[in-house]
C-alpha positions in Angstrom: 6.9 -10.7 -16.9 3.6 -10.2 -15.2 3.4 -10.2 -11.4 0.6 -12.2 -9.7 -0.3 -10.0 -6.7 -1.9 -13.0 -4.9 1.3 -15.0 -4.8 4.0 -12.4 -4.2 7.1 -14.1 -3.0 9.7 -11.5 -3.9 11.6 -9.3 -1.4 10.0 -6.0 -2.4 6.4 -5.3 -3.0 5.4 -5.6 -6.6 3.4 -2.3 -6.3 6.4 -0.2 -5.2 6.8 1.6 -8.6 3.2 3.0 -8.4 2.6 3.3 -4.7 2.5 6.7 -3.1 4.9 5.5 -0.4 7.6 5.3 -3.2 6.5 8.0 -5.7 6.9 11.0 -3.4 3.2 11.8 -2.9 3.8 11.6 0.9 6.6 14.1 1.0 5.1 15.9 3.9 5.1 12.6 5.8 8.7 11.9 5.1 9.6 10.8 8.6 7.0 8.1 8.4 7.7 7.0 4.8 11.0 5.3 5.6 9.3 3.5 8.5 6.5 2.3 6.2 9.0 1.2 3.6 11.0 -0.8 6.2 7.9 -2.3 7.9 5.8 -3.1 4.8 7.4 -2.5 1.4 10.9 -3.9 1.8 10.2 -6.5 4.5 9.5 -9.3 2.2 6.2 -11.2 2.1 5.8 -11.0 5.9 5.8 -7.2 5.6 4.0 -6.3 2.4 1.3 -8.9 2.8 0.2 -6.9 5.9 -0.1 -3.7 3.9 -3.6 -2.4 3.7 -2.9 -0.8 0.3 -1.9 -4.2 -1.2 -4.9 -5.9 0.4 -7.2 -3.4 -1.3 -5.4 -3.8 -4.7 -5.9 -7.5 -4.5 -9.7 -7.1 -4.0 -10.4 -4.0 -6.2 -7.5 -3.7 -8.6 -6.5 -0.3 -7.4 -6.1 1.6 -4.1 -7.2 5.1 -3.3 -4.1 7.3 -3.1 -4.5 8.4 0.5 -4.8 5.0 2.2 -1.8 4.2 4.3 -0.3 0.8 4.8 -1.2 0.6 8.4 -4.9 1.7 8.1 -6.8 -0.4 10.6 -10.2 -0.2 8.8 -11.5 -3.1 6.8 -11.2 -3.0 3.0 -15.0 -2.5 2.8 -14.9 0.4 5.3 -12.1 2.1 3.3 -13.7 1.7 -0.1 -17.1 2.9 1.2 -15.7 6.0 2.8 -15.7 9.0 0.4 -12.8 10.6 2.3 -10.6 7.6 1.2 -10.7 8.9 -2.3 -9.3 12.3 -1.5 -5.7 13.4 -2.4 -2.9 13.8 0.1 
């Protein structure tokens, strides 16, 4: 079954299997990872629809690995910043 990222209405974010928040890329930020999961990933549509990573995926089809869910920059600012494309 294909998930439409524009009409997510499930409890968990449809991107969790590939998102660095879940895949362990952020091991060194572990104290924050659980808070991100609770606030964004596992909070239902009210949470994950506020996630900057999901917002970028909806527009560009992918999200740079080191963008965090609470990034306060616009999608355009993030995608035009070469540092957004670095690795954690």
